C-alpha positions in Angstrom: -0.3 0.2 0.0 1.5 3.4 -0.7 1.4 6.1 1.6 -1.8 7.9 0.0 -3.4 5.0 0.2 -2.3 4.6 3.6 -3.2 8.0 4.6 -7.1 7.3 3.3 -7.4 4.3 4.9 -6.4 5.0 7.9 -8.5 8.5 8.3 -11.6 6.2 7.3 -10.6 3.5 9.6 -10.1 6.4 12.7 -13.2 8.3 12.4 -14.9 5.1 13.1 -12.4 4.5 15.9 -11.4 1.2 14.7 -8.0 0.1 16.0 -5.3 -0.2 13.3 -2.1 -1.4 13.1 0.3 0.4 10.4 3.6 -1.9 9.4 6.4 -1.0 7.3 9.9 -0.8 7.1 12.1 1.9 9.3 12.0 5.7 7.5 9.3 5.8 5.0 6.9 8.0 7.0 4.7 6.2 9.6 4.2 8.7 12.1 4.2 11.4 9.9 1.5 10.6 8.3 -0.7 9.3 11.8 0.4 12.9 12.5 -0.8 14.5 9.7 -4.3 13.2 9.5 -4.7 14.9 12.6 -3.1 17.9 12.2 -5.3 18.0 8.9 -8.3 16.9 11.2 -7.6 19.9 13.5 -7.7 17.1 16.0 -5.2 16.3 19.0 -2.4 13.6 18.7 -0.1 12.1 21.3 2.8 9.9 20.2 3.3 7.5 23.0 6.6 5.1 22.6 5.5 2.1 24.2 9.6 0.5 24.1 10.0 2.8 26.5 7.6 1.9 29.0 7.3 -0.2 32.1 4.5 -3.2 32.2 3.1 -0.9 35.4 3.3 2.3 33.3 -0.1 2.6 31.4 -2.0 1.4 34.1 -0.9 4.0 36.2 0.6 3.9 40.4 -1.7 2.3 42.9 -2.1 4.9 45.9 -4.4 4.1 49.2 -7.3 6.4 49.6 -7.6 6.3 53.5 -11.3 8.2 52.8 -13.2 4.3 51.4 -10.1 2.3 52.8 -9.3 0.8 49.7 -6.4 1.1 46.8 -6.8 3.4 43.7 -5.1 3.3 40.6 -3.7 6.8 39.4 -4.0 7.0 35.5 -0.7 8.0 33.7 -0.6 12.0 33.0 1.1 10.9 29.0 -2.7 9.2 28.4 -5.7 11.6 26.8 -7.3 13.4 29.7 -10.6 14.5 27.7 -9.0 18.0 27.5 -9.7 17.7 23.7 -12.9 16.3 22.6 -10.7 14.1 19.5 -7.9 12.4 18.7 -5.3 9.8 17.8 -3.4 8.1 20.2 -0.7 6.8 18.5 1.5 3.8 20.0 4.5 4.0 18.0 7.0 1.1 18.2 4.8 -1.4 19.5 6.3 -4.2 18.9 9.5 -2.9 19.9 7.9 -3.8 23.1 8.8 -6.3 25.7 6.2 -8.8 25.5 4.6 -7.9 29.2 4.4 -4.3 27.9 2.9 -5.4 24.8 0.2 -7.8 27.1 -0.5 -4.4 29.2 -1.7 -2.6 26.2 -4.2 -5.3 25.3 -7.3 -4.2 27.5 -6.6 -0.4 26.5 -6.9 -1.5 22.7 -9.9 -3.4 22.8 -11.7 -2.2 25.5 -10.3 1.2 25.7 -9.6 1.6 28.8 -7.1 0.3 31.5 -7.6 0.0 35.7 -8.9 3.3 36.5 -8.9 5.0 32.9 -11.3 5.5 29.8 -9.8 6.2 26.6 -12.1 9.7 25.7 -14.6 8.5 23.0 -13.5 10.8 20.3 -10.5 8.9 20.5 -8.7 6.7 18.2 -5.6 4.1 18.3 -3.2 3.5 15.8 0.0 1.6 16.5 2.6 1.4 14.2 6.0 -0.7 13.8 8.3 -2.4 11.6 8.1 -6.3 10.2 10.1 -8.7 11.3 12.2 -9.4 7.9 13.4 -5.4 8.6 15.7 -7.0 11.2 15.2 -4.8 14.3 14.8 -5.2 17.7 10.8 -6.5 16.9 9.1 -8.7 19.2 6.8 -11.1 17.7 2.9 -10.5 18.4 0.9 -12.7 20.1 -1.9 -13.5 18.5 -4.8 -12.1 20.8 -2.9 -8.8 20.7 -2.7 -8.8 16.7 -6.6 -10.1 16.5 -7.4 -6.4 18.1 -6.2 -4.6 15.2 -7.1 -3.8 11.5 -3.4 -4.5 9.9 -1.9 -2.3 7.0 1.3 -2.6 5.5 3.0 0.7 4.2 5.3 0.8 1.2 8.0 3.7 0.1 6.8 5.4 -3.3 8.5 7.5 -5.5 5.6 9.2 -6.8 4.1 10.4 -3.3 6.9 11.2 -2.0 8.4 13.2 -4.9 4.9 15.0 -4.5 5.5 15.9 -0.8 9.3 16.7 -1.3 8.3 19.4 -3.6 5.3 21.2 -1.7 8.2 20.8 1.2 10.6 22.6 -0.3 13.4 20.0 -0.2 16.7 20.2 -1.9 15.9 20.2 -6.1 18.9 18.1 -6.6 18.1 15.6 -4.7 14.0 15.3 -6.2 15.7 15.2 -9.6 18.3 12.7 -8.2 15.4 10.4 -7.1 13.1 11.1 -10.1 16.3 9.8 -12.1 17.0 6.9 -9.9 13.6 5.5 -8.5 15.5 2.7 -6.9 17.4 4.9 -4.4 14.6 6.4 -2.6 15.1 3.5 -0.6 17.6 1.3 -0.5 17.2 -0.9 2.5 20.4 -2.5 4.1 20.8 -4.3 7.3 24.2 -4.5 7.4 25.1 -1.2 7.1 24.4 1.6 9.9 23.4 4.4 7.2 20.8 3.1 4.4 18.6 5.5 2.2 15.1 5.9 3.4 12.8 8.3 2.8 13.5 9.4 6.1 17.5 9.8 6.0 17.1 11.5 2.2 15.8 14.5 4.6 18.6 14.9 6.7 20.9 14.8 3.1 18.2 18.2 2.4 19.3 19.5 6.0 23.4 18.6 5.3 23.3 20.7 2.1 20.9 23.0 3.6 23.7 23.7 6.6 26.3 24.6 3.6 29.1 22.2 5.2 32.6 23.0 4.1 34.2 20.5 0.3 36.4 18.5 2.7 33.4 17.5 5.0 30.6 17.3 2.7 30.6 13.5 1.8 31.6 12.3 5.3 28.4 13.9 6.2 26.1 12.6 3.1 27.6 9.4 3.2 26.8 9.2 7.5 22.8 9.6 6.6 22.4 7.0 3.3 25.8 5.2 2.9 28.9 5.8 1.1 28.1 4.0 -2.2 24.9 6.2 -2.7 26.5 9.6 -1.3 29.0 9.9 -4.0 26.4 8.6 -6.9 24.5 11.8 -5.6 27.3 13.8 -5.0 28.2 13.3 -8.8 25.0 14.1 -9.8 24.6 17.1 -8.0 27.9 18.7 -9.6 26.3 18.9 -12.9 24.1 21.7 -11.3 26.7 24.4 -12.5 25.8 23.7 -16.1 22.4 25.1 -15.3 21.1 28.3 -17.5 19.8 31.2 -15.1 16.5 30.4 -14.0 14.9 33.6 -13.0 16.4 34.1 -16.8 14.0 31.9 -18.1 11.0 32.7 -15.9 11.5 36.1 -17.3 11.7 34.5 -20.6 15.3 35.9 -21.6 17.1 32.5 -22.0 17.0 29.9 -24.2 20.1 27.7 -23.6 19.3 24.6 -22.8 21.5 22.1 -21.3 22.9 18.3 -22.7 23.0 16.7 -20.0 20.4 14.4 -18.7 21.4 14.6 -14.6 21.1 18.7 -15.7 18.6 18.3 -17.1 16.6 16.4 -14.2 17.9 19.2 -11.8 16.9 21.7 -14.4 13.3 20.9 -14.4 12.9 20.0 -10.7 13.8 23.8 -9.7 11.6 25.2 -12.9 8.4 23.7 -11.3 9.4 24.0 -7.6 9.7 28.2 -8.5 5.8 28.1 -9.4 3.1 28.6 -7.0 -0.4 30.0 -6.2 0.9 33.5 -7.1 2.9 32.9 -10.3 1.8 35.1 -13.3 0.3 34.2 -16.2 3.8 35.7 -18.3 6.1 33.8 -16.0 4.3 30.4 -16.7 3.5 31.0 -20.2 7.4 31.5 -20.6 8.1 28.3 -18.6 6.0 26.6 -21.0 7.4 27.8 -24.1 10.6 27.5 -22.7 9.7 23.3 -21.9 8.8 23.3 -26.0 13.1 23.6 -26.5 13.6 20.3 -24.1 13.5 16.6 -24.8 9.9 15.3 -24.8 10.4 13.2 -21.6 11.7 16.3 -19.9 9.2 18.9 -21.4 6.3 16.6 -19.7 8.0 16.0 -16.4 7.3 19.9 -16.0 3.9 19.5 -17.1 3.0 17.0 -15.3 4.4 18.1 -11.8 2.4 21.3 -12.4 -0.8 19.4 -13.4 -0.4 17.6 -10.0 -0.2 20.7 -7.9 -3.2 21.7 -9.8 -1.4 24.5 -11.9 -3.8 25.7 -14.7 -2.4 25.6 -18.1 -5.1 25.9 -20.5 -5.0 29.8 -20.7 -1.6 30.4 -21.7 -1.1 31.2 -25.5 1.8 28.9 -25.5 -0.5 25.8 -24.2 -2.1 24.5 -27.9 1.7 24.6 -28.9 2.8 22.5 -26.2 -0.3 20.2 -26.5 0.0 19.6 -30.4 4.1 18.7 -29.4 3.9 17.1 -26.4 0.0 15.2 -26.2 1.0 11.6 -27.1 3.7 11.7 -24.2 1.0 12.4 -21.8 -0.2 9.4 -19.6 
């Protein structure tokens, strides 16, 4: 299941308060998707790492009620207290928690209560974890606990990641590189400390944004995605020096077109990231006119990116000519 399908499925199930377990390899954005659902719905969100808890932490601490001559369990402060009517309680890394901690979650997940505590009616429960095949430190989930969830399995998806990356302002050379080499988005290697995932590519963005000295950048990027992939990406990034002036293209005063495919990938990505809802028709028309000089696959790359972001093109004078030239390449 790709991230967008997983997100839509989670939204439906959370609305009905059905417990969900989201499976997937490390670093592909499982927790980010759950947080996005809560943010977009304007509801509460609590991220609880069960792997950091002891078996008694969920139930709370007992204390003696002298007035009633009985013991009462004080619920933990990290559980929803009803101050927010609706929300998502996210049990991340559930299957990395010790079996006794998982067992303590049975009642909370199925009956929505544990000890003296009851989960507010407007709150949904979502759990997430890595698969055993991901070679992480996980405990096999007991059948009674597994049967308390609807299970969804998520995989990294290049198209979903690209749309997110463009909207988030990720370094254009990274987006272009992943478009050029889709296999590089997720390269799981259990034997290596550093390997490529959507999360570690965001680390690469942060590394580039920090403007490190030339003698540091290879070691830093290798520490995020591994040495072999770092060398490939940085070599790809070097061709950015061949790019024509982006502002001049948008103003219609530049007609230079690079010949290197890597440079074309970076150029097309950088140009589409210059466009937003406030870009005027003149600049947008200049961009479409410029794309007429590009090889077909790159002209189509620009238009598909703009269409994905719902940028209107039909009103541009250059659009009918573009359609006559490249319409057969659109999918």
